[in-house]
C-alpha positions, 0 to 999 in steps of 0.5 A, spaced: 388 441 244 386 439 237 391 444 234 397 440 238 394 434 236 393 435 229 401 438 230 403 431 233 399 427 228 402 430 221 409 429 225 407 422 226 405 421 219 407 426 215 413 423 212 410 416 211 410 414 204 406 408 203 398 408 201 396 405 209 399 410 212 397 416 208 390 413 210 391 412 217 394 420 217 388 422 214 384 419 219 387 421 224 387 428 223 379 427 222 378 425 229 383 430 231 379 435 230 372 433 231 375 430 239 371 433 245 375 439 248 380 435 253 381 429 249 385 427 243 386 420 239 391 415 241 397 416 236 401 409 238 395 405 236 395 409 229 402 409 228 403 401 230 398 399 225 392 398 230 385 399 230 384 407 231 381 407 238 375 413 238 375 415 245 368 416 245 364 412 239 359 417 239 365 423 236 362 422 229 356 424 231 358 431 234 358 435 228 353 439 231 355 446 228 358 447 221 364 450 224 367 443 227 365 440 220 369 445 216 375 445 221 375 438 221 375 438 213 381 443 213 385 439 217 384 432 214 386 436 207 392 439 210 395 434 213 393 429 207 396 434 202 403 434 206 403 427 207 403 426 200 407 431 198 412 428 202 411 422 198 414 425 191 416 422 187 410 416 186 410 416 179 416 417 172 418 425 171 418 428 165 424 432 164 422 436 157 429 439 153 426 444 149 431 443 143 432 437 138 437 431 139 444 432 139 445 439 142 448 441 149 441 441 152 440 434 150 446 431 152 446 434 159 439 432 160 440 425 158 447 425 162 443 427 168 437 422 167 440 416 170 443 419 176 436 422 178 433 416 176 437 412 181 437 417 186 428 419 186 427 412 185 423 413 179 424 414 171 426 420 168 423 420 162 426 425 157 422 428 151 425 433 146 419 439 144 424 444 139 421 450 136 420 457 136 427 458 140 425 453 145 419 457 146 415 451 144 418 446 150 418 452 155 411 453 153 408 446 155 412 446 161 409 452 163 403 450 162 404 443 166 401 442 173 406 444 179 405 437 181 413 436 180 412 431 174 414 436 169 421 439 169 424 443 163 432 443 161 434 449 158 438 454 155 438 460 159 437 466 154 430 461 152 428 464 158 431 471 159 432 474 152 426 470 149 420 474 152 424 481 148 425 477 141 418 474 142 412 479 144 407 475 143 410 467 145 403 467 150 406 466 156 412 469 160 417 464 162 421 468 168 413 469 171 411 461 169 417 458 171 421 457 177 429 456 177 431 448 180 437 448 178 444 450 175 447 445 170 453 448 166 456 454 164 456 453 157 462 456 152 461 458 145 467 456 140 468 460 134 469 455 129 470 455 121 468 450 115 475 447 112 473 450 106 474 457 110 482 459 108 484 462 115 487 459 121 486 465 126 481 470 128 485 475 125 485 472 119 478 471 118 475 478 120 480 480 115 476 475 110 469 477 112 471 484 110 473 482 104 466 478 103 462 483 106 455 478 107 457 473 103 459 469 110 453 464 113 453 461 120 448 457 123 445 458 130 440 454 135 435 459 133 434 467 133 437 470 140 440 463 143 447 465 145 450 462 139 445 467 135 448 473 140 456 471 140 456 472 133 452 478 132 457 481 138 462 478 134 460 483 127 459 489 131 466 488 135 470 485 129 466 491 124 464 485 119 457 483 116 455 475 116 448 472 114 444 468 120 441 462 118 437 459 125 435 452 126 431 449 131 437 447 134 445 445 135 444 438 132 442 441 125 445 447 124 452 442 126 450 438 120 450 444 115 456 446 117 460 440 118 458 439 110 460 446 108 453 448 106 455 454 112 462 457 113 462 458 120 458 458 127 459 459 134 458 452 137 455 451 144 459 445 144 457 439 140 461 440 134 468 439 138 468 432 138 469 433 130 475 437 130 480 431 130 476 430 122 478 436 120 472 438 117 472 444 122 477 448 125 477 452 132 479 459 131 477 462 138 472 461 144 467 467 147 469 466 154 472 471 159 477 465 160 480 459 156 477 452 156 480 447 159 478 442 154 482 446 149 487 451 153 491 452 146 486 456 143 485 464 145 479 467 148 477 472 143 478 478 148 486 476 147 485 475 139 483 482 139 476 483 141 476 486 148 471 484 153 467 479 149 463 474 153 457 470 150 457 464 156 450 462 158 447 457 163 444 452 162 439 449 167 432 446 170 426 450 171 420 447 174 412 450 173 410 456 177 407 452 183 411 446 184 412 444 192 417 448 195 420 441 198 420 437 191 424 443 188 429 443 193 429 435 193 431 436 185 436 442 186 440 437 191 439 431 187 442 435 180 448 438 185 449 430 187 449 428 180 453 434 177 458 431 182 459 425 178 466 424 175 461 421 169 457 426 168 462 432 169 466 428 163 460 428 159 459 436 160 466 437 159 466 434 152 461 439 150 466 444 151 462 446 158 463 447 165 459 443 170 456 449 175 453 446 181 450 452 185 445 455 190 438 456 187 439 464 189 446 464 186 442 461 179 437 466 180 442 471 180 446 468 175 439 469 170 438 476 172 446 477 170 445 474 163 438 478 162 442 484 163 448 482 159 444 480 153 438 484 153 441 491 151 444 487 145 437 484 143 433 491 143 439 495 139 439 490 134 431 490 134 431 482 134 423 481 134 420 475 132 412 473 131 
C-alpha cells in the first residue's frame, strides 16, 4: 500500500515546478511512507492546495522502528529529487565554448543561444574558455557538477583526439563528458593568402615542393581538424610545410588575412572574407563539394584520393547529468537546428547543420576517433 501511495504521489506531483507544489509532494511522500498499513493520505486535498489531512493524528509519532524512519526519509528524498529534476531549468545555463570568439564553435553557440533561451525560458550564458587545444574549456565542464546547468560546445577533435595528444591533460573527456547533441558537420577549406602565386591545388603543390618548409599555415591548435587536414595534405601531396598553432580559428585567420601566414585549412570563419580578395579558395577537404561554394573542387577531385578532414561539432555535458535533462537539451538543440536562421548562420561558416539522435552522434564520434587517431599516432603528436 505504501509503495502504491508513493507512486501515486510522484505521478501527481512529479511534473509540478512551483515551490509550493514541490513542498506538498515532499510532505505527501513522507505521509505515504509513514501511514499505517491499509491507509493512505488523501491525494485530492493535497493536489487542490488544501491542508494535508492526516488520517491519524498520531502518524508522525509512529516511528517506532528505525526501519520506518529510514523508509520515510528515502521516500521523501526520491520523490522530492524527481520533482526538482522535472523543474529544470530554474536558473541560467552556462554554455562553455572551448575556443575563442570568432571561430566556428563560438559562432554556433551564439546562433543557438537565443533559440535555447526562448525554448527553455532561461538565459543561456555563453562563456569562451580557450586554450590547450580546447582542453581548458573541456576540463572546466568535465569538473562541473552534473546538475544540468553547465554544457560544452566543442569540436569533435577536442574530445576524441586530444586524449592521444595530451597524455597529462588531467581528465578523460570521453569518460567525463556525455555527448548531448550534434550541431554541425564542419568542413575545412584550403585557402591561400593572395600573395601566394597559385590558383589551383596542383599549382599549390608544385609551389610547396619548390619551397620546402617555407610555407606556413595556422590552425586553432595542435590536433584540431585544420591541423590534421594540413598534415594529411603534406603526406598525400608529398610536401613539407610549417605549422603555427593558435588558440583558436579567429586569431589564425587574422594572420592569414594579413599575409603573415601563407595558407590554412579554414574551418569556416574565413569564407566571408573571400570577396575581399585577401585570400583565395582552392579546394574543400571533404568527400563532397560544399553547397556554399559548389565551384570549388574537393581535394579528392584535385588529385588526393580519399581526402576527408570533416569533423562534427556538438554539445556535451558533465557525466552524471540527469537523463531527462540530456534528452530535453538534445531535443531543443535539434529544434533550433531546424530554424532557417540558424541553418543560414551555420551555412555561412561553410558547415552543414546536422541534427541527429544521441546514438548517431556517439557513433559519429567513434568514427572520427578511428579516422584521425591513426594519423595522430603515426605523426607522434604529443604535448604536455
